[in-house]
PyMOL CGO cylinders between C-alpha atoms (Angstrom):
from pymol import cmd
from pymol.cgo import CYLINDER

trace = [
    CYLINDER, 176.61, -23.38, 238.71, 175.56, -26.30, 240.93, 0.3, 1, 1, 1, 1, 1, 1,
    CYLINDER, 175.56, -26.30, 240.93, 179.15, -26.87, 242.05, 0.3, 1, 1, 1, 1, 1, 1,
    CYLINDER, 179.15, -26.87, 242.05, 179.52, -23.20, 243.02, 0.3, 1, 1, 1, 1, 1, 1,
    CYLINDER, 179.52, -23.20, 243.02, 176.24, -23.31, 244.96, 0.3, 1, 1, 1, 1, 1, 1,
    CYLINDER, 176.24, -23.31, 244.96, 177.39, -26.46, 246.77, 0.3, 1, 1, 1, 1, 1, 1,
    CYLINDER, 177.39, -26.46, 246.77, 180.74, -24.85, 247.67, 0.3, 1, 1, 1, 1, 1, 1,
    CYLINDER, 180.74, -24.85, 247.67, 179.02, -21.74, 249.02, 0.3, 1, 1, 1, 1, 1, 1,
    CYLINDER, 179.02, -21.74, 249.02, 176.62, -23.86, 251.10, 0.3, 1, 1, 1, 1, 1, 1,
    CYLINDER, 176.62, -23.86, 251.10, 179.58, -25.76, 252.57, 0.3, 1, 1, 1, 1, 1, 1,
    CYLINDER, 179.58, -25.76, 252.57, 181.19, -22.48, 253.66, 0.3, 1, 1, 1, 1, 1, 1,
    CYLINDER, 181.19, -22.48, 253.66, 178.09, -21.29, 255.51, 0.3, 1, 1, 1, 1, 1, 1,
    CYLINDER, 178.09, -21.29, 255.51, 177.17, -22.77, 258.85, 0.3, 1, 1, 1, 1, 1, 1,
    CYLINDER, 177.17, -22.77, 258.85, 173.40, -22.40, 258.70, 0.3, 1, 1, 1, 1, 1, 1,
    CYLINDER, 173.40, -22.40, 258.70, 172.96, -22.73, 262.46, 0.3, 1, 1, 1, 1, 1, 1,
    CYLINDER, 172.96, -22.73, 262.46, 175.29, -19.81, 263.13, 0.3, 1, 1, 1, 1, 1, 1,
    CYLINDER, 175.29, -19.81, 263.13, 173.74, -17.79, 260.33, 0.3, 1, 1, 1, 1, 1, 1,
    CYLINDER, 173.74, -17.79, 260.33, 170.23, -18.22, 261.69, 0.3, 1, 1, 1, 1, 1, 1,
    CYLINDER, 170.23, -18.22, 261.69, 171.39, -17.06, 265.11, 0.3, 1, 1, 1, 1, 1, 1,
    CYLINDER, 171.39, -17.06, 265.11, 172.79, -13.83, 263.69, 0.3, 1, 1, 1, 1, 1, 1,
    CYLINDER, 172.79, -13.83, 263.69, 170.06, -12.92, 261.23, 0.3, 1, 1, 1, 1, 1, 1,
    CYLINDER, 170.06, -12.92, 261.23, 166.64, -11.69, 262.15, 0.3, 1, 1, 1, 1, 1, 1,
    CYLINDER, 166.64, -11.69, 262.15, 164.02, -13.62, 260.19, 0.3, 1, 1, 1, 1, 1, 1,
    CYLINDER, 164.02, -13.62, 260.19, 160.57, -12.29, 259.61, 0.3, 1, 1, 1, 1, 1, 1,
    CYLINDER, 160.57, -12.29, 259.61, 157.68, -14.58, 260.35, 0.3, 1, 1, 1, 1, 1, 1,
    CYLINDER, 157.68, -14.58, 260.35, 155.89, -15.90, 257.32, 0.3, 1, 1, 1, 1, 1, 1,
    CYLINDER, 155.89, -15.90, 257.32, 152.32, -17.03, 257.53, 0.3, 1, 1, 1, 1, 1, 1,
    CYLINDER, 152.32, -17.03, 257.53, 151.55, -20.14, 255.52, 0.3, 1, 1, 1, 1, 1, 1,
    CYLINDER, 151.55, -20.14, 255.52, 148.26, -21.92, 255.10, 0.3, 1, 1, 1, 1, 1, 1,
    CYLINDER, 148.26, -21.92, 255.10, 148.10, -25.61, 255.85, 0.3, 1, 1, 1, 1, 1, 1,
    CYLINDER, 148.10, -25.61, 255.85, 145.12, -27.91, 255.93, 0.3, 1, 1, 1, 1, 1, 1,
    CYLINDER, 145.12, -27.91, 255.93, 143.19, -28.31, 259.15, 0.3, 1, 1, 1, 1, 1, 1,
    CYLINDER, 143.19, -28.31, 259.15, 144.07, -32.00, 259.07, 0.3, 1, 1, 1, 1, 1, 1,
    CYLINDER, 144.07, -32.00, 259.07, 147.82, -31.33, 258.89, 0.3, 1, 1, 1, 1, 1, 1,
    CYLINDER, 147.82, -31.33, 258.89, 147.56, -28.68, 261.63, 0.3, 1, 1, 1, 1, 1, 1,
    CYLINDER, 147.56, -28.68, 261.63, 145.71, -31.16, 263.86, 0.3, 1, 1, 1, 1, 1, 1,
    CYLINDER, 145.71, -31.16, 263.86, 148.33, -33.85, 263.23, 0.3, 1, 1, 1, 1, 1, 1,
    CYLINDER, 148.33, -33.85, 263.23, 151.13, -31.36, 263.93, 0.3, 1, 1, 1, 1, 1, 1,
    CYLINDER, 151.13, -31.36, 263.93, 149.48, -30.27, 267.15, 0.3, 1, 1, 1, 1, 1, 1,
    CYLINDER, 149.48, -30.27, 267.15, 149.11, -33.87, 268.35, 0.3, 1, 1, 1, 1, 1, 1,
    CYLINDER, 149.11, -33.87, 268.35, 152.65, -34.83, 267.39, 0.3, 1, 1, 1, 1, 1, 1,
    CYLINDER, 152.65, -34.83, 267.39, 154.09, -31.63, 268.85, 0.3, 1, 1, 1, 1, 1, 1,
    CYLINDER, 154.09, -31.63, 268.85, 152.58, -32.49, 272.22, 0.3, 1, 1, 1, 1, 1, 1,
    CYLINDER, 152.58, -32.49, 272.22, 154.13, -35.96, 272.12, 0.3, 1, 1, 1, 1, 1, 1,
    CYLINDER, 154.13, -35.96, 272.12, 157.53, -34.71, 270.93, 0.3, 1, 1, 1, 1, 1, 1,
    CYLINDER, 157.53, -34.71, 270.93, 157.56, -31.72, 273.31, 0.3, 1, 1, 1, 1, 1, 1,
    CYLINDER, 157.56, -31.72, 273.31, 157.88, -29.20, 270.46, 0.3, 1, 1, 1, 1, 1, 1,
    CYLINDER, 157.88, -29.20, 270.46, 155.81, -26.23, 269.46, 0.3, 1, 1, 1, 1, 1, 1,
    CYLINDER, 155.81, -26.23, 269.46, 153.43, -26.81, 266.59, 0.3, 1, 1, 1, 1, 1, 1,
    CYLINDER, 153.43, -26.81, 266.59, 155.59, -24.55, 264.42, 0.3, 1, 1, 1, 1, 1, 1,
    CYLINDER, 155.59, -24.55, 264.42, 158.72, -26.50, 265.33, 0.3, 1, 1, 1, 1, 1, 1,
    CYLINDER, 158.72, -26.50, 265.33, 156.96, -29.74, 264.46, 0.3, 1, 1, 1, 1, 1, 1,
    CYLINDER, 156.96, -29.74, 264.46, 156.01, -28.50, 260.99, 0.3, 1, 1, 1, 1, 1, 1,
    CYLINDER, 156.01, -28.50, 260.99, 159.57, -27.17, 260.50, 0.3, 1, 1, 1, 1, 1, 1,
    CYLINDER, 159.57, -27.17, 260.50, 160.95, -30.58, 261.55, 0.3, 1, 1, 1, 1, 1, 1,
    CYLINDER, 160.95, -30.58, 261.55, 158.72, -32.36, 259.05, 0.3, 1, 1, 1, 1, 1, 1,
    CYLINDER, 158.72, -32.36, 259.05, 159.76, -29.89, 256.35, 0.3, 1, 1, 1, 1, 1, 1,
    CYLINDER, 159.76, -29.89, 256.35, 163.45, -30.44, 257.12, 0.3, 1, 1, 1, 1, 1, 1,
    CYLINDER, 163.45, -30.44, 257.12, 163.05, -34.23, 257.04, 0.3, 1, 1, 1, 1, 1, 1,
    CYLINDER, 163.05, -34.23, 257.04, 161.04, -34.02, 253.83, 0.3, 1, 1, 1, 1, 1, 1,
    CYLINDER, 161.04, -34.02, 253.83, 163.60, -31.78, 252.13, 0.3, 1, 1, 1, 1, 1, 1,
    CYLINDER, 163.60, -31.78, 252.13, 166.47, -34.07, 253.07, 0.3, 1, 1, 1, 1, 1, 1,
    CYLINDER, 166.47, -34.07, 253.07, 164.51, -37.14, 251.95, 0.3, 1, 1, 1, 1, 1, 1,
    CYLINDER, 164.51, -37.14, 251.95, 163.63, -35.47, 248.66, 0.3, 1, 1, 1, 1, 1, 1,
    CYLINDER, 163.63, -35.47, 248.66, 167.26, -34.50, 248.05, 0.3, 1, 1, 1, 1, 1, 1,
    CYLINDER, 167.26, -34.50, 248.05, 168.49, -37.98, 249.07, 0.3, 1, 1, 1, 1, 1, 1,
    CYLINDER, 168.49, -37.98, 249.07, 165.83, -40.49, 248.03, 0.3, 1, 1, 1, 1, 1, 1,
    CYLINDER, 165.83, -40.49, 248.03, 168.14, -43.43, 248.69, 0.3, 1, 1, 1, 1, 1, 1,
    CYLINDER, 168.14, -43.43, 248.69, 168.41, -42.69, 252.44, 0.3, 1, 1, 1, 1, 1, 1,
    CYLINDER, 168.41, -42.69, 252.44, 165.86, -44.28, 254.78, 0.3, 1, 1, 1, 1, 1, 1,
    CYLINDER, 165.86, -44.28, 254.78, 164.05, -42.07, 257.29, 0.3, 1, 1, 1, 1, 1, 1,
    CYLINDER, 164.05, -42.07, 257.29, 165.75, -43.74, 260.25, 0.3, 1, 1, 1, 1, 1, 1,
    CYLINDER, 165.75, -43.74, 260.25, 169.18, -42.86, 258.84, 0.3, 1, 1, 1, 1, 1, 1,
    CYLINDER, 169.18, -42.86, 258.84, 168.19, -39.23, 258.22, 0.3, 1, 1, 1, 1, 1, 1,
    CYLINDER, 168.19, -39.23, 258.22, 166.81, -38.98, 261.75, 0.3, 1, 1, 1, 1, 1, 1,
    CYLINDER, 166.81, -38.98, 261.75, 169.99, -40.44, 263.27, 0.3, 1, 1, 1, 1, 1, 1,
    CYLINDER, 169.99, -40.44, 263.27, 172.14, -37.96, 261.30, 0.3, 1, 1, 1, 1, 1, 1,
    CYLINDER, 172.14, -37.96, 261.30, 170.08, -35.02, 262.56, 0.3, 1, 1, 1, 1, 1, 1,
    CYLINDER, 170.08, -35.02, 262.56, 170.23, -36.35, 266.11, 0.3, 1, 1, 1, 1, 1, 1,
    CYLINDER, 170.23, -36.35, 266.11, 174.01, -36.82, 265.90, 0.3, 1, 1, 1, 1, 1, 1,
    CYLINDER, 174.01, -36.82, 265.90, 174.47, -33.27, 264.58, 0.3, 1, 1, 1, 1, 1, 1,
    CYLINDER, 174.47, -33.27, 264.58, 172.49, -31.87, 267.51, 0.3, 1, 1, 1, 1, 1, 1,
    CYLINDER, 172.49, -31.87, 267.51, 174.51, -33.95, 269.98, 0.3, 1, 1, 1, 1, 1, 1,
    CYLINDER, 174.51, -33.95, 269.98, 177.76, -32.60, 268.52, 0.3, 1, 1, 1, 1, 1, 1,
    CYLINDER, 177.76, -32.60, 268.52, 176.45, -29.03, 268.77, 0.3, 1, 1, 1, 1, 1, 1,
    CYLINDER, 176.45, -29.03, 268.77, 175.48, -29.50, 272.41, 0.3, 1, 1, 1, 1, 1, 1,
    CYLINDER, 175.48, -29.50, 272.41, 178.88, -30.81, 273.54, 0.3, 1, 1, 1, 1, 1, 1,
    CYLINDER, 178.88, -30.81, 273.54, 181.39, -28.20, 274.61, 0.3, 1, 1, 1, 1, 1, 1,
    CYLINDER, 181.39, -28.20, 274.61, 184.48, -30.39, 274.53, 0.3, 1, 1, 1, 1, 1, 1,
    CYLINDER, 184.48, -30.39, 274.53, 185.93, -32.48, 271.74, 0.3, 1, 1, 1, 1, 1, 1,
    CYLINDER, 185.93, -32.48, 271.74, 185.73, -36.26, 271.87, 0.3, 1, 1, 1, 1, 1, 1,
    CYLINDER, 185.73, -36.26, 271.87, 189.11, -37.88, 272.57, 0.3, 1, 1, 1, 1, 1, 1,
    CYLINDER, 189.11, -37.88, 272.57, 189.61, -41.27, 270.95, 0.3, 1, 1, 1, 1, 1, 1,
    CYLINDER, 189.61, -41.27, 270.95, 191.14, -44.12, 272.94, 0.3, 1, 1, 1, 1, 1, 1,
]
cmd.load_cgo(trace, "trace")
């Protein structure tokens, strides 16, 4: 079952899927302390508060799924993926 789930996830490009589907907003409750931290960090990182919490959730999920990877490595992978997405032309070696 896990192998099938993994194969299906590899076939789906989540970024393209999210652009084509309409997601409903979901209200979640977080502590006032976490909201305050997210607000402060979102100002520094130039993100919305919601985007900051989503970023933390993404990092946390990846870290939980891959406990052997350090945060700096996870962050660099996410940054590299965004850089690849933003480039229109392919990199030519040599």
